[in-house]
C-alpha positions as CSV (number, residue, x, y, z in Angstrom):
1,M,209.3,106.9,46.2
2,L,209.0,103.6,47.9
3,K,207.3,103.3,51.3
4,I,210.1,101.6,53.1
5,K,208.4,101.4,56.5
6,V,210.3,98.5,57.9
7,L,213.7,99.9,57.4
8,C,215.8,102.7,58.8
9,A,215.2,106.2,57.3
10,S,218.8,106.2,56.0
11,A,218.2,103.5,53.4
12,L,219.3,104.5,49.9
13,L,216.1,104.3,47.8
14,T,217.4,105.8,44.6
15,A,220.6,106.1,42.7
16,A,220.3,108.7,40.0
17,P,223.5,109.7,38.0
18,F,226.0,111.6,40.1
19,V,225.8,115.3,39.9
20,V,229.1,116.0,41.6
21,A,232.2,116.2,39.5
22,Q,234.2,112.9,39.5
23,E,237.7,111.9,38.7
24,V,238.4,110.4,35.3
25,S,241.4,108.9,33.7
26,E,243.1,110.3,30.5
27,S,240.9,107.8,28.5
28,G,237.7,109.3,30.1
29,E,237.0,106.3,32.4
30,F,235.8,106.9,35.9
31,L,238.4,106.4,38.6
32,D,236.9,105.7,42.0
33,G,238.7,107.1,45.0
34,I,238.8,107.1,48.7
35,A,236.5,109.5,50.6
36,A,237.7,108.4,54.0
37,I,239.8,105.7,55.7
38,V,237.8,104.2,58.6
39,N,239.9,101.8,60.8
40,E,240.7,98.9,58.5
41,G,238.0,99.9,55.9
42,I,237.3,102.7,53.5
43,V,234.4,104.9,52.3
44,L,234.6,105.3,48.5
45,K,233.9,108.6,46.7
46,S,231.3,106.8,44.6
47,Q,229.4,106.0,47.8
48,Y,229.7,109.6,49.0
49,Y,228.5,111.1,45.6
50,R,225.6,108.5,45.4
51,E,224.4,109.3,48.9
52,L,224.6,113.1,48.2
53,D,222.6,112.7,45.1
54,V,220.0,110.5,46.8
55,I,219.5,113.0,49.6
56,R,219.2,115.9,47.2
57,R,216.7,114.1,45.1
58,R,214.6,113.1,48.0
59,A,214.7,116.6,49.5
60,E,213.6,118.0,46.2
61,L,210.6,115.6,45.9
62,Q,209.6,116.5,49.5
63,G,210.2,120.2,49.2
64,I,212.8,120.3,52.0
65,A,215.6,122.9,51.8
66,M,219.0,121.3,52.4
67,P,221.8,122.9,54.4
68,P,224.6,124.6,52.5
69,E,226.7,122.3,50.3
70,E,229.7,122.2,52.6
71,Q,227.6,121.3,55.6
72,L,225.5,118.8,53.7
73,G,228.6,117.1,52.4
74,D,230.1,116.9,55.9
75,Q,226.9,115.4,57.3
76,V,226.7,112.8,54.5
77,L,230.4,111.8,54.9
78,E,230.0,111.5,58.6
79,R,226.9,109.3,58.2
80,L,228.8,107.0,55.8
81,I,231.8,106.9,58.2
82,V,229.5,106.0,61.1
83,N,227.8,103.4,59.0
84,E,231.1,101.9,58.1
85,I,232.1,101.8,61.8
86,Q,228.9,99.9,62.5
87,M,229.4,97.5,59.7
88,Q,232.9,96.6,60.9
89,R,231.5,96.0,64.4
90,A,228.7,93.9,63.0
91,D,231.1,91.8,61.0
92,R,233.3,91.2,64.1
93,M,230.2,90.1,66.1
94,G,228.9,87.8,63.4
95,V,225.8,89.9,62.6
96,V,226.8,90.3,58.9
97,A,227.0,86.5,58.4
98,S,223.6,86.0,60.1
99,I,221.7,88.0,57.4
100,G,221.1,85.5,54.6
101,D,219.2,85.7,51.4
102,Q,216.0,84.4,52.9
103,R,215.9,87.3,55.4
104,V,216.5,89.8,52.6
105,N,213.8,88.2,50.5
106,Q,211.3,88.4,53.4
107,A,212.1,92.1,53.9
108,I,211.7,92.9,50.2
109,A,208.5,90.9,50.0
110,I,207.1,93.2,52.8
111,I,208.2,96.3,50.9
112,A,206.6,95.0,47.6
113,Q,203.4,94.3,49.5
114,Q,203.4,97.8,51.0
115,N,203.7,99.3,47.6
116,E,201.0,96.9,46.2
117,I,203.4,95.4,43.6
118,P,203.6,91.6,43.0
119,F,206.9,90.3,44.2
120,E,207.8,88.8,40.8
121,N,207.4,92.3,39.2
122,F,209.4,94.1,41.9
123,P,212.9,93.8,40.4
124,A,211.8,95.4,37.1
125,F,209.9,98.1,39.1
126,I,213.1,99.0,41.1
127,E,215.2,99.2,37.9
128,R,212.6,101.2,36.0
129,E,211.2,103.5,38.6
130,E,213.9,103.9,41.2
131,G,216.9,104.2,38.9
132,M,219.0,101.4,40.5
133,S,219.7,97.8,39.8
134,Y,217.9,95.2,41.8
135,R,221.3,93.9,43.0
136,E,222.1,97.3,44.4
137,F,218.7,97.5,46.1
138,R,219.1,94.0,47.7
139,E,222.5,95.0,49.1
140,T,221.0,98.2,50.5
141,I,218.3,96.2,52.2
142,R,220.8,93.7,53.5
143,R,222.9,96.5,55.0
144,E,220.0,98.1,56.7
145,L,218.9,94.8,58.2
146,I,222.5,94.3,59.5
147,L,222.5,97.8,61.1
148,N,219.1,97.3,62.6
149,D,220.1,93.9,64.2
150,L,223.4,95.4,65.5
151,K,221.5,98.3,67.1
152,S,219.0,95.9,68.6
153,Y,221.8,93.8,70.1
154,E,224.0,96.7,71.3
155,V,221.4,99.3,72.3
156,L,217.8,98.2,72.5
157,R,218.3,95.0,74.6
158,R,220.3,97.0,77.1
159,I,217.6,99.5,77.8
160,R,215.9,98.7,81.1
161,V,212.3,99.5,81.9
162,S,211.4,99.5,85.6
163,E,208.1,98.6,87.1
164,R,207.9,102.1,88.5
165,E,208.2,103.5,84.9
166,I,205.5,101.2,83.7
167,E,203.1,102.1,86.5
168,Q,203.6,105.8,85.8
169,C,203.2,105.3,82.1
170,I,199.9,103.5,82.6
171,I,198.6,106.4,84.8
172,D,199.6,108.7,82.0
173,L,197.7,106.6,79.5
174,E,194.6,106.6,81.6
175,T,194.7,110.4,82.3
176,N,196.5,111.9,79.4
177,V,194.7,113.0,76.2
178,V,197.7,112.2,74.1
179,V,196.8,108.5,74.2
180,N,193.4,109.2,72.6
181,S,195.0,110.4,69.3
182,D,197.3,109.4,66.6
183,W,200.1,111.9,66.0
184,M,202.2,112.8,63.0
185,L,205.4,114.3,64.5
186,S,208.7,115.9,63.5
187,H,211.6,116.1,65.8
188,I,214.8,118.1,66.3
189,L,217.3,116.5,68.7
190,L,220.4,118.3,70.0
191,P,222.6,116.0,72.1
192,L,224.4,117.3,75.1
193,G,226.9,114.4,75.1
194,E,228.3,112.5,78.0
195,N,229.1,114.4,81.2
196,P,228.8,117.9,79.5
197,S,230.2,120.9,81.3
198,A,228.0,123.9,82.2
199,A,229.4,125.8,79.3
200,E,228.6,123.0,76.8
201,I,225.1,122.8,78.1
202,A,224.6,126.6,77.9
203,E,225.9,126.5,74.3
204,V,223.4,123.8,73.2
205,E,220.6,125.5,75.1
206,A,221.4,128.8,73.3
207,Q,221.3,127.0,69.9
208,A,217.9,125.4,70.8
209,E,216.5,128.9,71.7
210,E,217.8,130.3,68.4
211,I,216.2,127.5,66.4
212,Y,212.9,128.0,68.3
213,G,213.1,131.8,67.6
214,R,213.5,131.1,63.9
215,L,210.6,128.7,63.9
216,E,208.4,131.3,65.6
217,D,209.4,133.7,62.8
218,G,208.1,131.2,60.2
219,A,211.2,129.2,59.3
220,D,210.6,125.7,57.9
221,F,210.9,123.0,60.6
222,R,212.1,120.5,58.1
223,E,214.9,122.7,56.9
224,L,216.1,123.4,60.4
225,A,215.9,119.7,61.3
226,A,218.0,118.8,58.3
227,R,220.6,121.5,59.3
228,Y,220.8,121.1,63.1
229,S,219.2,117.9,64.3
230,K,221.4,114.9,65.3
231,G,218.4,112.6,65.3
232,P,218.2,109.6,62.9
233,T,215.7,111.3,60.7
234,A,217.4,114.6,60.5
235,L,217.9,114.6,56.7
236,Q,214.3,113.6,56.2
237,G,213.3,116.8,57.9
238,G,213.0,115.2,61.3
239,S,209.8,113.3,60.4
240,L,208.8,110.5,62.7
241,G,205.7,109.7,60.7
242,W,202.4,108.6,62.2
243,L,202.5,107.3,65.7
244,Q,199.6,105.8,67.7
245,G,199.0,107.6,71.0
246,Q,200.4,104.7,72.9
247,Q,203.5,104.6,70.7
248,V,204.4,108.2,71.3
249,P,207.7,108.3,73.3
250,S,206.9,109.0,77.0
251,L,209.2,112.0,77.1
252,F,206.8,113.8,74.6
253,T,203.7,113.0,76.6
254,D,203.5,116.1,78.8
255,I,204.7,118.4,75.9
256,L,201.9,117.2,73.5
257,Q,199.1,117.6,76.1
258,D,198.0,121.1,74.9
259,M,199.4,121.0,71.3
260,Q,197.4,121.1,68.1
261,A,198.3,120.4,64.5
262,G,200.9,122.9,63.3
263,D,202.2,123.7,66.8
264,V,205.9,123.6,67.7
265,S,207.1,123.0,71.3
266,E,209.5,125.2,73.1
267,P,212.9,123.5,73.6
268,F,212.7,120.9,76.4
269,R,215.6,119.0,78.0
270,T,216.2,115.4,79.1
271,S,219.3,114.2,80.8
272,T,221.3,113.9,77.6
273,S,219.6,116.0,75.0
274,I,217.4,119.0,74.2
275,H,214.4,118.5,71.9
276,L,211.9,120.4,69.8
277,V,208.8,118.7,68.5
278,K,206.3,119.8,65.8
279,V,202.8,118.3,65.5
280,D,202.4,117.9,61.7
281,D,198.9,116.4,62.1
282,L,196.7,114.5,64.6
283,R,193.6,112.4,64.5
284,S,191.3,110.6,67.0
285,A,192.0,106.9,67.8
286,V,190.1,104.1,69.5
287,Q,192.0,102.5,72.4
288,R,190.0,99.5,73.7
289,S,191.1,96.1,72.5
290,E,189.4,92.7,72.4
291,I,190.8,89.3,71.3
292,E,189.4,85.8,70.8
293,Q,190.8,83.3,73.2
294,A,190.4,79.5,73.8
295,K,191.1,77.4,76.9
296,I,192.9,74.3,75.6
297,R,194.5,71.2,77.0
298,H,196.5,68.7,75.0
299,I,198.7,65.6,75.2
300,L,201.9,65.5,73.2
301,I,204.0,62.5,72.3
302,T,207.3,63.2,70.6
303,P,208.7,60.4,68.4
304,N,212.3,59.4,69.2
305,E,214.7,56.4,68.8
306,V,212.3,54.2,70.8
307,I,208.9,55.5,69.8
308,D,208.3,55.9,66.1
309,D,205.5,58.0,64.5
310,A,203.1,55.0,64.2
311,T,203.6,54.1,67.9
312,A,203.1,57.7,69.0
313,Q,199.9,58.0,67.0
314,Q,198.6,54.7,68.3
315,R,199.2,55.6,72.0
316,L,197.2,58.8,71.5
317,N,194.4,56.8,69.8
318,D,194.2,54.5,72.8
319,A,194.3,57.4,75.2
320,R,191.5,59.2,73.3
321,D,189.3,56.1,73.2
322,K,189.6,55.8,77.0
323,I,188.8,59.5,77.5
324,V,185.8,59.5,75.2
325,A,184.5,56.3,76.7
326,G,184.7,57.8,80.2
327,E,187.3,55.2,81.3
328,A,190.0,57.7,81.9
329,D,190.4,61.4,82.7
330,F,192.1,63.7,80.2
331,A,194.2,65.4,82.8
332,E,195.4,62.1,84.3
333,Q,196.3,60.8,80.8
334,A,198.2,64.0,80.1
335,K,200.2,63.7,83.3
336,L,201.0,60.1,82.4
337,L,201.8,60.4,78.7
338,S,202.5,64.0,77.7
339,D,206.0,65.0,76.6
340,D,205.2,68.7,76.9
341,P,207.3,69.9,79.9
342,G,205.2,73.1,80.3
343,S,201.8,71.6,80.5
344,G,202.2,67.9,81.2
345,N,202.2,68.2,85.0
346,L,199.2,70.6,84.7
347,G,197.0,67.9,83.1
348,G,197.9,69.3,79.6
349,D,196.3,72.7,80.4
350,L,197.6,75.5,78.2
351,G,195.4,78.1,79.9
352,W,193.6,80.9,78.0
353,T,195.5,81.9,74.9
354,E,195.2,83.1,71.3
355,T,195.4,80.2,68.9
356,S,197.7,82.3,66.7
357,D,200.4,81.7,69.3
358,F,200.6,78.0,68.3
359,A,202.2,76.2,65.4
360,P,200.1,76.3,62.2
361,E,199.0,72.6,62.4
362,F,198.0,73.0,66.1
363,R,196.1,76.3,65.4
364,S,194.2,74.8,62.5
365,V,192.9,71.9,64.6
366,A,192.2,74.1,67.6
367,D,190.2,76.6,65.6
368,A,188.1,73.9,64.0
369,A,187.4,71.9,67.1
370,D,184.0,72.1,69.0
371,V,184.1,72.9,72.7
372,G,184.4,69.7,74.7
373,F,185.4,67.6,71.8
374,V,188.7,65.5,72.0
375,T,190.3,65.6,68.6
376,E,191.8,62.7,66.6
377,P,195.6,62.5,66.8
378,F,197.4,65.0,64.5
379,R,201.0,65.8,63.7
380,S,202.9,69.1,64.2
381,Q,206.5,70.0,64.1
382,F,206.8,69.0,67.8
383,G,205.2,65.5,67.5
384,W,201.7,63.9,67.8
385,H,198.9,65.6,69.7
386,I,195.3,65.2,70.8
387,L,193.6,68.3,72.2
388,E,190.4,69.5,73.7
389,V,189.0,73.0,73.5
390,M,187.5,73.4,77.0
391,D,186.0,76.9,76.4
392,R,186.1,80.0,74.2
393,R,185.7,83.7,75.0
394,T,186.1,87.2,73.8
395,Y,188.6,88.8,76.1
396,D,189.2,92.5,76.7
397,N,193.0,92.7,76.8
398,T,193.2,96.5,77.0
399,E,195.1,96.4,80.3
400,E,197.7,94.0,79.0
401,L,198.0,96.0,75.8
402,K,198.5,99.2,77.9
403,E,201.4,97.5,79.7
404,R,203.0,96.2,76.5
405,N,202.6,99.6,74.8
406,C,204.1,101.3,77.8
407,I,207.2,99.2,77.6
408,V,207.5,100.1,73.9
409,R,206.9,103.8,74.6
410,I,209.5,103.9,77.4
411,R,212.0,102.0,75.2
412,N,211.3,104.4,72.3
413,S,211.8,107.4,74.5
414,K,215.2,106.2,75.5
415,Q,216.2,104.7,72.2
416,D,217.3,107.8,70.2
417,E,219.4,109.2,73.1
418,E,221.0,105.8,73.9
419,T,221.7,105.2,70.2
420,I,223.4,108.6,69.7
421,L,225.7,108.0,72.8
422,W,226.5,104.6,71.5
423,L,227.4,105.9,68.1
424,Q,229.4,108.8,69.6
425,R,231.5,106.3,71.6
426,M,232.3,104.2,68.6
427,R,233.1,107.3,66.5
428,D,235.4,108.6,69.1
429,E,237.3,105.3,69.4
430,A,237.7,104.9,65.6
431,F,240.6,105.9,63.4
432,V,239.2,108.2,60.7
433,D,241.1,110.0,57.9
434,K,238.9,112.1,55.7
435,R,240.2,112.5,52.1
436,I,237.5,115.0,50.8
């Protein structure tokens, strides 16, 4: 199976022949049908049977026992219905139109690289090894990119992370053993819904305790996740894959403190859900981080209707000659000439930064320049530059990395619950008529 790390776990990676009986005409030709009407759209029976077959095949390869046929069919149809609702919303918002062929090609190139297959050989590999046409595979990737972008716009960008949460997270990182390991986790998520009653909460809590009891008696976590979890990886046995310690959702931090490989947590509750987590594996990790930085200043002249390329280049040549001869100061020339609104008034100073943050042409010159040397004029996408590398250093950015990782961890810890509530709201508002 392909290692589709950059896409949602729901991507259809195979398309073997349907194993469910299908409708045929008197001549024996397959007649597609409607599995569900969803607002102004439909889910086809062919989509439903294909998804069922994909999930069964994946489960067989991974050794995961699936729920009973009726329950599995309902789960699969619900997933297709919710996906159709999302696609309709994405179309209305212009997200569908924004995912062009170039974006799809970039995603497929990453997948091919992860699988160590040359890009030019990938279409043949898909058709030979995965049992689906390359065209079908491209459309599957396009759909997943659309759904990812929609979720990012509708859910992720609305998740707020407070300074207090970041401060507490950093304290946890510095005192919690979780951060010193990488974790392979599986997860069962049981949502409570919005504004649940005491009876509804008690019902979900009872279900969580029943699941935990079965796990203590030796039941397969993956099987129970596939049957009961409402998380996005439920039909993959609840697997979250490998997570670095700083990537572990903050709501798991306290739970994982005393857990070892193979352990399963007791049910624990957040404001909107009840969770169970299994540690499939763990390993030690190194946490300190160092990066190479340069302190750079530059002068930018951007060609326009008045100043052409040759004039811009000549002005920088004249400025450089004055600076090198000691007749002018770099900072004063930058304040006088530079078109960079961010650094011009600062004497061209860009501060300490990684050169990878710059445009490729700028980075190439900066990496090659000696400290204290004013470069010859060169062209980038922004115009003509001269630059001086004032100093270089190896910088310990562990603290900044902690803050960035904390923001990611807090967002991740809120993401699943917020996504489920968002999907539930859209599902409740949609017109759905199931036909199978």
